[in-house]
DRENMI-450916 format. One record per residue (C-alpha): x, y, z; residue in one letter. Coordinates in pm, 1 decimal, decimal comma. Layout:
! DRENMI-450916
{node {X; Y; Z}; 'a'}
...
This chain:
! DRENMI-450916
{node {-1436,9; -551,4; -1886,7}; 'm'}
{node {-1111,5; -500,3; -2020,6}; 'a'}
{node {-1030,4; -325,0; -1712,2}; 'g'}
{node {-1117,4; -600,3; -1481,5}; 'l'}
{node {-930,8; -850,4; -1726,6}; 'v'}
{node {-619,7; -641,5; -1677,6}; 'a'}
{node {-695,9; -652,6; -1268,0}; 'v'}
{node {-682,9; -1045,2; -1308,1}; 'a'}
{node {-377,0; -1057,0; -1510,8}; 'v'}
{node {-187,2; -841,8; -1250,9}; 'v'}
{node {-316,1; -1053,3; -960,1}; 'f'}
{node {-220,3; -1383,6; -1165,7}; 'a'}
{node {138,2; -1269,7; -1224,9}; 'l'}
{node {225,3; -1144,9; -888,5}; 'a'}
{node {145,1; -1482,9; -715,6}; 'v'}
{node {418,9; -1655,0; -529,4}; 'v'}
{node {418,5; -2014,1; -493,5}; 'p'}
{node {225,4; -2180,4; -219,3}; 'g'}
{node {128,0; -1860,9; -67,5}; 'g'}
{node {-43,5; -1535,9; -110,0}; 'e'}
{node {-30,3; -1319,9; -403,9}; 's'}
{node {148,1; -977,7; -358,4}; 'q'}
{node {-99,2; -781,7; -498,9}; 'a'}
{node {-322,6; -896,7; -278,5}; 's'}
{node {-70,6; -850,5; 13,0}; 'k'}
{node {-2,3; -526,3; -71,5}; 'i'}
{node {-370,2; -450,9; -113,3}; 'a'}
{node {-478,9; -593,2; 248,0}; 't'}
{node {-201,9; -371,2; 386,9}; 'l'}
{node {-363,0; -50,0; 220,3}; 'l'}
{node {-679,1; -120,6; 255,0}; 'q'}
{node {-586,9; -160,6; 626,7}; 's'}
{node {-401,9; 205,2; 635,7}; 'g'}
{node {-697,1; 345,9; 493,9}; 't'}
{node {-927,8; 282,1; 775,5}; 'a'}
{node {-636,5; 284,0; 1084,5}; 'r'}
{node {-359,9; 533,7; 956,2}; 'p'}
{node {-106,4; 431,0; 1200,0}; 'a'}
{node {-101,9; 93,9; 1041,5}; 'v'}
{node {150,0; 268,0; 808,6}; 'f'}
{node {420,1; 362,5; 1026,9}; 'c'}
{node {518,1; -6,2; 1093,0}; 'd'}
{node {524,6; -24,7; 709,1}; 'h'}
{node {711,3; 286,6; 583,8}; 'l'}
{node {1036,1; 245,3; 377,3}; 's'}
{node {1335,8; 389,0; 587,4}; 'a'}
{node {1337,0; 740,5; 376,3}; 'g'}
{node {936,1; 795,7; 425,7}; 'm'}
{node {977,1; 693,7; 853,2}; 's'}
{node {1258,4; 937,2; 839,9}; 'a'}
{node {1030,9; 1187,9; 705,8}; 'a'}
{node {740,2; 1120,4; 909,6}; 'a'}
{node {978,5; 1201,0; 1241,1}; 'g'}
{node {1055,9; 792,3; 1268,6}; 'g'}
{node {746,4; 541,6; 1435,7}; 'r'}
{node {698,4; 758,8; 1707,7}; 'a'}
{node {654,3; 1068,8; 1457,8}; 'g'}
{node {425,7; 875,3; 1242,5}; 'c'}
{node {192,6; 771,3; 1507,5}; 'l'}
{node {160,6; 1126,2; 1677,0}; 'a'}
{node {52,2; 1267,7; 1351,6}; 'a'}
{node {-189,5; 978,8; 1253,4}; 's'}
{node {-546,4; 991,3; 1305,0}; 'p'}
{node {-731,7; 735,9; 1504,5}; 'r'}
{node {-980,5; 664,6; 1182,8}; 'q'}
{node {-906,6; 718,6; 835,9}; 'g'}
{node {-1123,5; 807,5; 509,7}; 'p'}
{node {-1118,0; 438,3; 446,1}; 'r'}
{node {-1061,2; 419,5; 76,0}; 'g'}
{node {-1060,4; 208,6; -214,1}; 't'}
{node {-732,1; 14,2; -307,6}; 'v'}
{node {-695,7; -74,8; -685,7}; 'g'}
{node {-473,5; -119,6; -954,1}; 'd'}
{node {-190,1; -283,0; -789,8}; 'v'}
{node {84,8; -362,9; -976,6}; 'r'}
{node {375,6; -539,4; -856,8}; 'v'}
{node {710,4; -533,5; -1085,9}; 'h'}
{node {973,3; -770,5; -860,0}; 'g'}
{node {1091,5; -565,7; -526,0}; 'a'}
{node {864,7; -257,1; -605,3}; 't'}
{node {485,7; -213,9; -668,5}; 'a'}
{node {247,0; 78,5; -703,8}; 't'}
{node {-117,9; 107,6; -605,3}; 'a'}
{node {-419,3; 329,9; -635,0}; 'v'}
{node {-621,4; 457,6; -300,6}; 'i'}
{node {-912,7; 629,7; -384,0}; 't'}
{node {-1158,6; 788,7; -91,7}; 's'}
{node {-1374,4; 1074,2; -88,7}; 'k'}
{node {-1172,7; 1274,0; 163,7}; 'a'}
{node {-830,5; 1275,8; -26,1}; 'a'}
{node {-917,5; 1212,9; -370,5}; 'g'}
{node {-678,6; 971,6; -557,2}; 'v'}
{node {-363,4; 891,9; -403,3}; 'e'}
{node {-68,3; 705,5; -591,8}; 'h'}
{node {127,1; 493,3; -365,3}; 'y'}
{node {453,9; 334,3; -456,2}; 'r'}
{node {551,3; 19,0; -216,0}; 'l'}
{node {949,0; -142,3; -205,8}; 'v'}
{node {992,5; -529,5; -18,6}; 'r'}
{node {1228,6; -485,5; 200,0}; 'q'}
{node {1329,8; -797,5; 396,7}; 'd'}
{node {1000,6; -999,5; 309,2}; 'g'}
{node {763,4; -702,7; 381,3}; 'd'}
{node {603,7; -425,6; 155,4}; 'w'}
{node {678,1; -108,9; 285,6}; 'k'}
{node {523,3; 231,0; 172,7}; 'v'}
{node {796,1; 465,0; -31,1}; 'd'}
{node {630,8; 735,1; -165,1}; 'd'}
{node {257,3; 874,0; -171,4}; 'v'}
{node {144,3; 1156,0; -441,3}; 'w'}
């Protein structure tokens, strides 16, 4: 029950007046990427994009379908955020995101 309360607090703190919460936007983006990894190619920070070989390199390396993971523990800290994706195929992966030009971009995965 304490975990559910913590998640509710994180979501409540991330709400933008008149709009969807930032945590919810992040969760939606990451959930889409677990099903279709190429989604991430349009949502990479400059550093991650360069490491992936740009958008073309990212698309070429992305499988058509992903392992479909579960997004959890989304925490927003101003213009940065962290989240965890758990899947049977990849186990537990931690994501760091940055907000650039109003959009959330994946900046690191470990």
